[in-house]
C-alpha positions as CSV (number, residue, x, y, z in Angstrom):
1,M,-204.2,-111.4,-81.6
2,N,-205.3,-108.3,-83.6
3,K,-208.7,-108.9,-85.3
4,Y,-210.8,-107.3,-87.9
5,S,-214.5,-106.7,-88.0
6,F,-217.0,-105.6,-90.6
7,I,-219.0,-102.5,-89.4
8,K,-222.3,-101.8,-91.0
9,K,-222.7,-98.0,-91.3
10,S,-226.4,-98.2,-91.5
11,S,-227.2,-100.8,-88.8
12,L,-226.0,-101.5,-85.3
13,T,-226.7,-105.2,-85.9
14,A,-223.4,-105.4,-87.8
15,L,-221.5,-104.6,-84.6
16,L,-222.2,-108.2,-83.7
17,F,-220.1,-109.5,-86.6
18,S,-216.6,-109.0,-85.1
19,L,-214.5,-111.5,-86.9
20,L,-211.2,-113.2,-85.9
21,L,-208.5,-113.0,-88.6
22,V,-208.7,-116.8,-89.0
23,G,-211.5,-119.1,-89.7
24,V,-214.3,-116.7,-90.7
25,G,-215.3,-115.7,-94.2
26,C,-217.2,-112.7,-95.5
27,S,-219.8,-114.3,-97.9
28,K,-220.9,-117.7,-99.0
29,E,-218.1,-117.7,-101.6
30,D,-215.6,-116.7,-99.0
31,E,-216.0,-119.9,-97.0
32,S,-213.4,-121.5,-99.1
33,G,-211.2,-118.3,-98.9
34,S,-211.5,-117.7,-102.7
35,N,-212.4,-114.0,-102.2
36,M,-209.7,-113.2,-99.7
37,G,-206.4,-111.4,-100.3
38,K,-203.5,-110.2,-98.2
39,L,-202.5,-106.8,-97.0
40,S,-199.6,-105.6,-94.9
41,V,-199.5,-102.3,-93.2
42,S,-196.2,-100.7,-92.0
43,A,-195.2,-97.3,-90.7
44,M,-192.0,-95.2,-90.7
45,G,-190.8,-91.8,-89.6
46,N,-188.8,-89.6,-91.9
47,T,-186.3,-87.2,-90.3
48,G,-184.8,-85.8,-93.5
49,G,-181.4,-86.0,-91.9
50,T,-178.8,-88.6,-90.6
51,S,-177.9,-90.3,-87.5
52,S,-176.3,-88.0,-85.1
53,A,-173.1,-88.6,-83.1
54,K,-175.3,-89.4,-80.1
55,G,-176.1,-92.8,-81.6
56,L,-178.0,-94.6,-84.4
57,S,-181.3,-93.9,-82.7
58,A,-180.7,-90.1,-82.6
59,K,-181.7,-88.3,-85.8
60,T,-180.7,-84.8,-86.9
61,I,-183.8,-83.0,-88.1
62,N,-182.1,-79.6,-88.9
63,N,-179.3,-77.5,-87.5
64,D,-181.2,-76.9,-84.3
65,V,-183.2,-80.1,-83.6
66,I,-182.1,-83.6,-82.8
67,V,-184.8,-86.3,-82.2
68,T,-183.9,-89.4,-80.1
69,D,-187.5,-90.8,-79.6
70,F,-190.6,-90.7,-81.7
71,R,-193.4,-92.9,-80.7
72,M,-197.2,-93.0,-80.9
73,N,-200.1,-95.2,-79.9
74,L,-202.8,-95.9,-82.5
75,K,-206.1,-97.5,-81.5
76,E,-207.6,-98.8,-84.7
77,F,-207.6,-98.7,-88.4
78,E,-210.5,-98.6,-90.8
79,L,-210.5,-99.3,-94.6
80,E,-213.5,-97.9,-96.6
81,F,-214.6,-99.9,-99.6
82,D,-214.4,-98.0,-102.9
83,F,-217.6,-99.4,-104.6
84,E,-217.2,-96.9,-107.5
85,E,-214.1,-98.8,-108.7
86,S,-215.8,-102.3,-108.3
87,D,-217.0,-104.3,-111.2
88,D,-220.0,-105.5,-109.3
89,D,-223.5,-104.0,-109.7
90,Y,-223.8,-102.4,-106.3
91,D,-227.0,-100.6,-107.4
92,D,-228.9,-103.8,-107.6
93,D,-230.9,-104.4,-104.4
94,D,-231.3,-108.1,-105.3
95,N,-227.5,-108.6,-105.3
96,E,-226.8,-111.4,-102.8
97,Y,-224.0,-109.2,-101.2
98,W,-226.6,-106.5,-100.4
99,D,-228.7,-108.5,-98.0
100,D,-228.6,-107.5,-94.4
101,D,-227.3,-110.7,-93.1
102,G,-223.9,-109.6,-91.6
103,Y,-221.9,-110.5,-94.7
104,F,-219.5,-108.0,-96.3
105,D,-221.0,-105.6,-98.9
106,F,-220.6,-102.0,-100.1
107,E,-222.0,-100.4,-96.9
108,D,-219.2,-102.0,-94.8
109,E,-216.0,-100.8,-93.4
110,I,-213.2,-103.1,-92.3
111,E,-211.9,-102.3,-88.8
112,L,-208.4,-103.5,-87.8
113,E,-208.3,-103.2,-84.0
114,G,-205.2,-102.3,-81.9
115,P,-203.7,-100.8,-79.9
116,F,-200.5,-100.4,-81.9
117,E,-197.5,-98.8,-80.3
118,L,-195.1,-97.6,-83.0
119,D,-191.5,-96.7,-82.6
120,L,-191.0,-94.5,-85.7
121,L,-187.2,-94.1,-85.4
122,A,-186.8,-97.9,-85.8
123,G,-187.0,-97.8,-89.6
124,Q,-190.0,-99.3,-91.5
125,I,-192.1,-101.2,-89.0
126,D,-194.4,-103.9,-90.2
127,F,-197.2,-104.1,-87.7
128,L,-200.1,-105.6,-89.6
129,N,-200.4,-108.5,-92.0
130,V,-203.9,-109.6,-92.5
131,D,-206.3,-111.6,-94.8
132,L,-209.0,-109.3,-96.1
133,P,-211.8,-109.4,-98.7
134,M,-210.4,-108.7,-102.1
135,G,-211.4,-105.2,-103.5
136,N,-210.5,-101.6,-103.8
137,F,-210.4,-99.4,-100.7
138,E,-210.4,-95.6,-101.2
139,E,-208.7,-94.5,-98.0
140,L,-207.2,-95.5,-94.6
141,E,-208.5,-94.0,-91.4
142,F,-206.9,-94.4,-88.0
143,K,-207.3,-93.0,-84.5
144,F,-204.7,-91.8,-82.1
145,D,-205.3,-92.9,-78.6
146,R,-203.8,-92.8,-75.1
147,S,-201.7,-95.8,-74.2
148,T,-203.1,-97.9,-71.4
149,D,-199.9,-99.8,-71.0
150,A,-198.6,-98.9,-67.6
151,T,-195.1,-100.3,-68.4
152,S,-194.7,-98.1,-71.4
153,D,-193.3,-94.5,-71.6
154,L,-196.3,-93.8,-73.6
155,F,-198.7,-94.6,-70.8
156,G,-201.4,-91.9,-70.8
157,K,-200.1,-90.4,-74.0
158,S,-200.8,-90.8,-77.7
159,V,-197.6,-89.2,-79.0
160,L,-194.1,-88.9,-77.4
161,I,-191.2,-87.1,-79.0
162,Q,-187.8,-86.4,-77.2
163,G,-184.5,-85.0,-78.3
164,T,-182.6,-81.7,-78.1
165,I,-183.2,-78.2,-79.2
166,Q,-179.9,-76.2,-79.7
167,G,-178.4,-78.6,-77.3
168,T,-181.1,-78.4,-74.6
169,P,-183.1,-81.6,-73.9
170,F,-186.8,-81.4,-74.8
171,I,-189.8,-83.7,-74.3
172,F,-193.1,-83.3,-76.3
173,W,-196.1,-85.4,-75.5
174,H,-199.8,-85.1,-76.2
175,D,-202.8,-87.1,-75.3
176,F,-205.1,-86.2,-78.2
177,E,-207.5,-88.8,-79.5
178,D,-208.0,-87.6,-83.1
179,E,-209.1,-89.5,-86.2
180,V,-207.0,-89.1,-89.3
181,E,-207.9,-90.0,-92.9
182,V,-204.9,-90.7,-95.2
183,D,-204.8,-91.4,-99.0
184,F,-202.2,-91.7,-101.7
185,E,-200.9,-88.4,-103.0
186,D,-202.6,-89.3,-106.3
187,P,-206.3,-89.5,-105.3
188,T,-207.0,-91.9,-108.2
189,F,-204.9,-94.6,-106.5
190,D,-206.7,-97.1,-104.3
191,I,-205.6,-99.5,-101.7
192,I,-206.0,-102.8,-103.5
193,V,-206.4,-106.1,-101.9
194,S,-206.0,-109.0,-104.3
195,E,-204.5,-112.5,-104.5
196,T,-201.1,-111.0,-104.8
197,P,-199.9,-109.7,-101.3
198,E,-200.0,-105.9,-101.2
199,G,-198.4,-103.5,-98.8
200,I,-198.9,-99.9,-97.8
201,V,-196.7,-97.6,-95.7
202,I,-198.0,-94.8,-93.4
203,Y,-195.2,-92.1,-93.6
204,F,-194.8,-89.6,-90.7
205,D,-192.5,-86.7,-91.9
206,L,-190.7,-85.2,-88.9
207,S,-188.6,-83.1,-91.3
208,L,-191.8,-81.1,-92.2
209,I,-193.4,-81.3,-88.8
210,F,-190.4,-79.5,-87.4
211,N,-189.8,-77.3,-90.4
212,A,-189.9,-73.6,-89.4
213,T,-191.7,-72.7,-92.6
214,M,-194.1,-75.6,-93.2
215,G,-194.5,-76.9,-89.7
216,V,-193.4,-75.8,-86.2
217,D,-190.3,-73.8,-85.2
218,L,-189.1,-75.6,-82.0
219,T,-186.6,-72.8,-81.3
220,Q,-189.5,-70.8,-80.2
221,S,-190.0,-73.1,-77.3
222,T,-189.1,-71.9,-73.7
223,D,-187.9,-73.4,-70.5
224,N,-189.8,-71.0,-68.1
225,N,-189.2,-73.0,-65.0
226,M,-185.5,-73.2,-65.7
227,D,-185.1,-76.8,-64.9
228,G,-182.9,-77.5,-68.0
229,I,-185.6,-79.5,-69.8
230,I,-187.9,-77.9,-72.4
231,E,-191.3,-79.4,-71.7
232,I,-193.9,-79.2,-74.5
233,S,-197.4,-80.5,-73.7
234,P,-201.1,-79.5,-73.2
235,V,-200.2,-78.9,-69.4
236,D,-196.5,-78.0,-69.3
237,D,-195.3,-75.3,-66.9
238,D,-192.7,-74.0,-69.5
239,G,-195.2,-71.8,-71.4
240,N,-195.4,-74.2,-74.5
241,N,-199.0,-75.2,-74.4
242,E,-199.9,-73.4,-77.7
243,L,-196.7,-74.9,-79.3
244,A,-198.0,-78.3,-78.3
245,Q,-201.2,-77.7,-80.1
246,S,-199.3,-76.6,-83.2
247,I,-197.2,-79.7,-83.1
248,R,-200.4,-81.8,-82.8
249,N,-201.8,-80.2,-85.9
250,A,-198.5,-80.5,-87.8
251,I,-198.3,-84.3,-87.1
252,K,-201.7,-84.8,-88.6
253,A,-200.8,-82.5,-91.6
254,H,-197.7,-84.3,-92.6
255,I,-198.8,-88.0,-92.9
256,D,-198.6,-89.6,-96.3
257,L,-199.6,-93.1,-97.6
258,L,-197.1,-94.9,-99.8
259,D,-197.2,-98.1,-101.9
260,D,-194.8,-100.6,-100.4
């Protein structure tokens, strides 16, 4: 079972308040659940193209690139409370939500713990549906992490992409452990948790990641060991280590947050 916890930025004591999704409130008022709302989080990958002749799971990115597999492993998510948009008086040190008793207040973040292995060619994937304190949250932060599932093709990796480049099979993988902050394109929009169920979509755009102008031109990759597979990774023997770093940066640059 995934869980969420409230993490106090200013005090290590809040690390003790890791809360299960059920049965635990956030303040005295929350014991009845009256201050709790629902949020769903999903993810999807955009290819900008159509299913190829190789099958429904194979997506044509452009004239040169077809992708058959696009997966990633994410460790955790954090939501940061937007107290500027709140109606409560968070400047009042006497406010009951400000006391350092482990209850949720403006200094807190909400952490949704994984890991989450996402197949981004499988359409829109709903992978989180949680009860959270009602309020406005200004951004979503998540962390890529190496998979520890020995039964998965992602084992030891944080991202895996496979397909063909001008007909030649390729495999890209990376094991970076970067944190990424994403927000709506309109910065005035917030992630709102209310009594009405809300949903957000994390949108990974492969059509831009592998765009020769705005992202990475995969036709520049090489198969130096001549084994018939273009390997792109931090440690490949095909001469594509720098390209792997460029793909890493492009993945992080082309993530959007959408309102579901």
